KOLDRENKE-502329 format. One record per residue (C-alpha): residue in one letter; x, y, z. Coordinates in pm, whole numbers, padded with zeros to 5 digits. Layout:
<atoms>
r:A, u:X, v:Y, w:Z
...
</atoms>
This chain:
<atoms>
r:X, u:-06435, v:04355, w:00528
r:X, u:-06163, v:04345, w:00703
r:X, u:-06061, v:04075, w:00922
r:X, u:-06116, v:04133, w:01325
r:X, u:-05781, v:04055, w:01528
r:X, u:-05964, v:03759, w:01760
r:X, u:-06072, v:03577, w:01436
r:X, u:-05937, v:03215, w:01425
r:X, u:-06127, v:03081, w:01112
r:X, u:-05854, v:02903, w:00885
r:X, u:-06060, v:03034, w:00560
r:X, u:-05988, v:03365, w:00651
r:X, u:-05779, v:03540, w:00420
r:X, u:-05612, v:03760, w:00638
r:X, u:-05571, v:03541, w:00951
r:X, u:-05426, v:03247, w:00723
r:X, u:-05047, v:03247, w:00799
r:X, u:-04803, v:03305, w:00468
r:X, u:-04617, v:03001, w:00326
r:X, u:-04242, v:03101, w:00373
r:X, u:-04045, v:03202, w:00030
r:X, u:-03850, v:02976, w:-00129
r:X, u:-03543, v:03141, w:-00210
r:X, u:-03408, v:02925, w:-00453
r:X, u:-03693, v:02927, w:-00688
r:X, u:-03679, v:03338, w:-00634
r:X, u:-03337, v:03327, w:-00769
r:X, u:-03455, v:03054, w:-01041
r:X, u:-03746, v:03293, w:-01133
r:X, u:-03483, v:03616, w:-01170
r:X, u:-03271, v:03431, w:-01372
r:X, u:-03564, v:03322, w:-01615
r:X, u:-03656, v:03721, w:-01588
r:X, u:-03293, v:03827, w:-01693
r:X, u:-03281, v:03576, w:-01993
r:X, u:-03647, v:03714, w:-02093
r:X, u:-03507, v:04058, w:-02088
r:X, u:-03142, v:03990, w:-02228
r:X, u:-03344, v:03841, w:-02534
r:X, u:-03603, v:04113, w:-02563
r:X, u:-03268, v:04365, w:-02536
r:X, u:-03129, v:04130, w:-02850
r:X, u:-03437, v:04174, w:-03049
r:X, u:-03439, v:04531, w:-03002
r:X, u:-03036, v:04545, w:-03080
r:X, u:-03122, v:04332, w:-03395
r:X, u:-03362, v:04618, w:-03535
r:X, u:-03095, v:04888, w:-03497
r:X, u:-02790, v:04679, w:-03580
r:X, u:-02981, v:04489, w:-03876
r:X, u:-02910, v:04774, w:-04121
r:X, u:-02591, v:04846, w:-04052
r:X, u:-02483, v:04487, w:-04049
r:X, u:-02657, v:04439, w:-04375
r:X, u:-02878, v:04141, w:-04230
r:X, u:-03250, v:04077, w:-04170
r:X, u:-03339, v:04176, w:-03833
r:X, u:-03450, v:03783, w:-03747
r:X, u:-03093, v:03695, w:-03883
r:X, u:-02939, v:03930, w:-03697
r:X, u:-03160, v:03883, w:-03344
r:X, u:-03056, v:03471, w:-03426
r:X, u:-02701, v:03592, w:-03428
r:X, u:-02747, v:03772, w:-03091
r:X, u:-02917, v:03553, w:-02913
r:X, u:-02688, v:03266, w:-03029
r:X, u:-02385, v:03464, w:-02861
r:X, u:-02605, v:03534, w:-02548
r:X, u:-02660, v:03171, w:-02491
r:X, u:-02300, v:03100, w:-02557
r:X, u:-02204, v:03359, w:-02288
r:X, u:-02442, v:03210, w:-02033
r:X, u:-02483, v:02816, w:-02114
r:X, u:-02171, v:02583, w:-02033
r:X, u:-02164, v:02238, w:-02134
r:X, u:-01941, v:02035, w:-01883
r:X, u:-01822, v:01648, w:-01919
r:X, u:-01771, v:01468, w:-01616
r:X, u:-01680, v:01149, w:-01707
r:X, u:-01526, v:00934, w:-01421
r:X, u:-01613, v:01165, w:-01170
r:X, u:-01818, v:01422, w:-01046
r:X, u:-01882, v:01799, w:-01049
r:X, u:-02035, v:02048, w:-00769
r:X, u:-02275, v:02303, w:-00914
r:X, u:-02436, v:02550, w:-00726
r:X, u:-02691, v:02868, w:-00785
r:X, u:-02563, v:03216, w:-00772
r:X, u:-02743, v:03397, w:-00432
r:X, u:-02811, v:03099, w:-00294
r:X, u:-02718, v:02767, w:-00088
r:X, u:-02854, v:02544, w:-00339
r:X, u:-02617, v:02306, w:-00479
r:X, u:-02641, v:01963, w:-00655
r:X, u:-02390, v:01675, w:-00775
r:X, u:-02392, v:01596, w:-01132
r:X, u:-02174, v:01327, w:-01294
r:X, u:-02155, v:01181, w:-01683
r:X, u:-02135, v:01407, w:-02044
r:X, u:-02312, v:01676, w:-02149
r:X, u:-02399, v:01857, w:-01809
r:X, u:-02586, v:02180, w:-01901
r:X, u:-02517, v:02469, w:-01673
r:X, u:-02720, v:02780, w:-01721
r:X, u:-02752, v:03090, w:-01532
r:X, u:-02759, v:03151, w:-01236
r:X, u:-02552, v:02835, w:-01187
r:X, u:-02190, v:02748, w:-01186
r:X, u:-01939, v:02482, w:-01150
r:X, u:-01727, v:02502, w:-00842
r:X, u:-01353, v:02485, w:-00939
r:X, u:-01222, v:02571, w:-00572
r:X, u:-01118, v:02267, w:-00400
r:X, u:-01240, v:02380, w:-00024
r:X, u:-01542, v:02322, w:-00096
r:X, u:-01517, v:01924, w:-00180
r:X, u:-01501, v:01828, w:00194
r:X, u:-01317, v:01545, w:00234
r:X, u:-01179, v:01564, w:-00104
r:X, u:-01040, v:01882, w:-00106
r:X, u:-00695, v:01743, w:-00187
r:X, u:-00813, v:01645, w:-00525
r:X, u:-00891, v:01805, w:-00784
r:X, u:-01210, v:01628, w:-00873
r:X, u:-01508, v:01468, w:-00697
r:X, u:-01465, v:01062, w:-00729
r:X, u:-01737, v:00876, w:-00810
r:X, u:-01949, v:00659, w:-00538
r:X, u:-01815, v:00279, w:-00570
r:X, u:-01523, v:00394, w:-00739
r:X, u:-01197, v:00218, w:-00570
r:X, u:-00897, v:00469, w:-00498
r:X, u:-00561, v:00435, w:-00372
r:X, u:-00461, v:00701, w:-00071
r:X, u:-00140, v:00820, w:-00006
r:X, u:-00125, v:00903, w:00382
r:X, u:00151, v:01065, w:00498
r:X, u:00402, v:00924, w:00750
r:X, u:00370, v:00943, w:01100
r:X, u:00575, v:00912, w:01394
r:X, u:00493, v:00658, w:01654
r:X, u:00636, v:00655, w:01995
r:X, u:00745, v:00281, w:02128
r:X, u:00904, v:00186, w:02482
r:X, u:00715, v:00444, w:02671
r:X, u:00846, v:00714, w:02424
r:X, u:01206, v:00629, w:02465
r:X, u:01239, v:00546, w:02090
r:X, u:01029, v:00676, w:01822
r:X, u:00952, v:00503, w:01461
r:X, u:00828, v:00650, w:01133
r:X, u:00606, v:00479, w:00926
r:X, u:00464, v:00543, w:00596
r:X, u:00171, v:00377, w:00498
r:X, u:-00110, v:00426, w:00225
r:X, u:-00480, v:00255, w:00223
r:X, u:-00714, v:00101, w:-00070
r:X, u:-01071, v:00151, w:-00031
r:X, u:-01378, v:00188, w:-00181
r:X, u:-01574, v:00585, w:-00212
r:X, u:-01901, v:00528, w:-00027
r:X, u:-02273, v:00772, w:-00100
r:X, u:-02192, v:01136, w:-00055
r:X, u:-02434, v:01413, w:-00091
r:X, u:-02355, v:01802, w:-00068
r:X, u:-02423, v:01822, w:00270
r:X, u:-02163, v:01558, w:00345
r:X, u:-01916, v:01750, w:00156
r:X, u:-02024, v:02076, w:00367
r:X, u:-02038, v:01863, w:00725
r:X, u:-01644, v:01710, w:00666
r:X, u:-01405, v:01979, w:00537
r:X, u:-01137, v:01759, w:00686
r:X, u:-00913, v:01599, w:00418
r:X, u:-00954, v:01237, w:00403
r:X, u:-00557, v:01190, w:00384
r:X, u:-00527, v:01423, w:00688
r:X, u:-00858, v:01185, w:00913
r:X, u:-00671, v:00848, w:00766
r:X, u:-00352, v:00980, w:00899
r:X, u:-00508, v:01057, w:01240
r:X, u:-00670, v:00734, w:01257
r:X, u:-00408, v:00506, w:01190
r:X, u:-00158, v:00679, w:01387
r:X, u:-00402, v:00670, w:01672
r:X, u:-00423, v:00289, w:01648
r:X, u:-00059, v:00235, w:01611
r:X, u:00011, v:00434, w:01916
r:X, u:-00212, v:00242, w:02129
r:X, u:-00044, v:-00052, w:02036
r:X, u:00281, v:-00034, w:02069
r:X, u:00344, v:00280, w:02242
r:X, u:00426, v:00057, w:02595
r:X, u:00602, v:-00233, w:02388
r:X, u:01002, v:-00296, w:02335
r:X, u:01137, v:-00156, w:01958
r:X, u:01140, v:-00546, w:01883
r:X, u:00809, v:-00634, w:02029
r:X, u:00703, v:-00284, w:01835
r:X, u:00789, v:-00388, w:01510
r:X, u:00618, v:-00713, w:01535
r:X, u:00307, v:-00546, w:01644
r:X, u:00316, v:-00318, w:01359
r:X, u:00365, v:-00558, w:01095
r:X, u:00088, v:-00781, w:01249
r:X, u:-00175, v:-00477, w:01244
r:X, u:-00116, v:-00410, w:00888
r:X, u:-00169, v:-00783, w:00785
r:X, u:-00524, v:-00796, w:00932
r:X, u:-00824, v:-00871, w:00680
r:X, u:-01033, v:-00633, w:00555
r:X, u:-01325, v:-00645, w:00788
r:X, u:-01034, v:-00566, w:01087
r:X, u:-00900, v:-00289, w:00893
r:X, u:-01259, v:-00111, w:00836
r:X, u:-01337, v:-00143, w:01179
r:X, u:-00976, v:00005, w:01273
r:X, u:-01000, v:00293, w:01059
r:X, u:-01366, v:00476, w:01023
r:X, u:-01373, v:00780, w:00809
r:X, u:-01678, v:00931, w:00616
r:X, u:-01753, v:00846, w:00290
r:X, u:-01458, v:00607, w:00240
r:X, u:-01419, v:00252, w:00340
r:X, u:-01091, v:00109, w:00408
r:X, u:-01033, v:-00225, w:00269
r:X, u:-00655, v:-00277, w:00258
r:X, u:-00396, v:-00077, w:00458
r:X, u:-00031, v:-00102, w:00295
r:X, u:00358, v:-00022, w:00409
r:X, u:00459, v:00240, w:00174
r:X, u:00671, v:00021, w:-00092
r:X, u:00974, v:00254, w:-00090
r:X, u:00993, v:00416, w:00258
r:X, u:00814, v:00196, w:00509
r:X, u:00933, v:00181, w:00842
r:X, u:01228, v:00367, w:00933
r:X, u:01409, v:00528, w:01257
r:X, u:01264, v:00884, w:01299
r:X, u:01580, v:00970, w:01553
r:X, u:01925, v:00931, w:01590
r:X, u:01848, v:00710, w:01926
r:X, u:01558, v:00483, w:01786
r:X, u:01864, v:00457, w:01473
r:X, u:02147, v:00319, w:01703
r:X, u:01910, v:00104, w:01895
r:X, u:01810, v:-00084, w:01569
r:X, u:02158, v:-00099, w:01452
r:X, u:02217, v:-00312, w:01808
r:X, u:01907, v:-00504, w:01763
r:X, u:02037, v:-00584, w:01401
r:X, u:02384, v:-00703, w:01537
r:X, u:02221, v:-00902, w:01823
r:X, u:02019, v:-01096, w:01554
r:X, u:02334, v:-01152, w:01294
r:X, u:02555, v:-01268, w:01609
r:X, u:02258, v:-01532, w:01732
r:X, u:02212, v:-01673, w:01375
r:X, u:02611, v:-01700, w:01355
r:X, u:02600, v:-01895, w:01647
r:X, u:02320, v:-02075, w:01544
r:X, u:02507, v:-02212, w:01238
r:X, u:02814, v:-02285, w:01434
r:X, u:02626, v:-02506, w:01701
r:X, u:02485, v:-02666, w:01376
r:X, u:02792, v:-02729, w:01224
r:X, u:02979, v:-02865, w:01596
r:X, u:02681, v:-03100, w:01599
r:X, u:02725, v:-03236, w:01246
r:X, u:03118, v:-03274, w:01294
r:X, u:03037, v:-03457, w:01628
r:X, u:02757, v:-03654, w:01424
r:X, u:03054, v:-03770, w:01182
r:X, u:03311, v:-03871, w:01442
r:X, u:03036, v:-04060, w:01591
r:X, u:02978, v:-04228, w:01264
r:X, u:03344, v:-04304, w:01204
r:X, u:03385, v:-04456, w:01573
r:X, u:03059, v:-04678, w:01470
r:X, u:03220, v:-04796, w:01134
r:X, u:03569, v:-04819, w:01299
r:X, u:03443, v:-05077, w:01610
r:X, u:03257, v:-05273, w:01315
r:X, u:03577, v:-05292, w:01126
r:X, u:03749, v:-05410, w:01448
r:X, u:03474, v:-05628, w:01552
r:X, u:03522, v:-05833, w:01169
r:X, u:03893, v:-05811, w:01174
r:X, u:03867, v:-06012, w:01524
r:X, u:03618, v:-06264, w:01404
r:X, u:03841, v:-06342, w:01086
r:X, u:04136, v:-06422, w:01336
r:X, u:03923, v:-06634, w:01560
r:X, u:03801, v:-06823, w:01272
r:X, u:04153, v:-06840, w:01010
r:X, u:04424, v:-06748, w:01272
r:X, u:04590, v:-06448, w:01241
r:X, u:04807, v:-06490, w:00935
r:X, u:04527, v:-06670, w:00753
r:X, u:04326, v:-06311, w:00808
r:X, u:04598, v:-06157, w:00637
r:X, u:04586, v:-06398, w:00365
r:X, u:04199, v:-06356, w:00351
r:X, u:04251, v:-05942, w:00322
r:X, u:04525, v:-05997, w:00064
r:X, u:04327, v:-06226, w:-00128
r:X, u:04039, v:-05974, w:-00119
r:X, u:04297, v:-05714, w:-00224
r:X, u:04438, v:-05905, w:-00548
r:X, u:04098, v:-05938, w:-00640
r:X, u:03986, v:-05600, w:-00625
r:X, u:04296, v:-05524, w:-00841
r:X, u:04251, v:-05767, w:-01090
r:X, u:03906, v:-05695, w:-01192
r:X, u:04058, v:-05359, w:-01218
r:X, u:04306, v:-05382, w:-01457
r:X, u:04171, v:-05671, w:-01642
r:X, u:04438, v:-05933, w:-01608
r:X, u:04365, v:-06287, w:-01674
r:X, u:04590, v:-06405, w:-01410
r:X, u:04599, v:-06330, w:-01051
r:X, u:04847, v:-06428, w:-00750
r:X, u:04759, v:-06715, w:-00609
r:X, u:04766, v:-06767, w:-00185
r:X, u:04830, v:-07064, w:-00033
r:X, u:04604, v:-07131, w:00298
r:X, u:04814, v:-07273, w:00593
r:X, u:04769, v:-07590, w:00676
</atoms>
């Protein structure tokens, strides 16, 4: 008998709520029906095509079935990267990696990069725990309260974190743009109110931070930054004419200060030499005065002459040298 409208029994077939339909399962069931219908059609077509092709009905059916599977099956190789596989007429999707991935109707491999989420600027999805070198677009950093502007070109090295299809859908911003925004915001906050020279020093200090500090500074989805680097070809340069002129003046001042330091050091060296020479002359004068007190003025002269004669004798190898008599 039919159930009344006030029945509350859970065992009642009329009052028990129906489970929600699983649309992906329905699509998979529909795909199986399509495959079954296609195989039946191949068998029917083989019945009529076998006499025309001079083949047995079984062989003709096998050929048609093989053609059908070639058209509907796809073997994908994903060595060193991931592939995104979706199902037609459904929101279901999965990520696969490795070689020999079989994709059958109604599934298909996504080639459109816009569906790759943060990796939309790349041709392929990276593997988790893979180390990547991400080239970040150049950014303009105002310094000295906006009076000058620096152009900073950077790149980062990091490790890909585990991600799912939901992560790809929830983070459509490319990883390069995200990292660019984070680095630009950090640099602008650090050097906006600093003079030009101090700003250059602060930027270098930020880029020399350790991995923990960089990871804390740059937080991006599905990617952990381990190194923040300046581009080797074009790292820090002036972004406008005023900044370029200010940098040239700053360099000239540094060069003048270096020249002044070298000149002062040279003057100090010359002054030191003069002082040493003066001390040596005073020591020599004291020695001569002591000789004059001992031998007298003429005796001191004879002693000095004998020293020179001895030197001359040693240098020329003469067997006999001049003899000087000391005064009585």
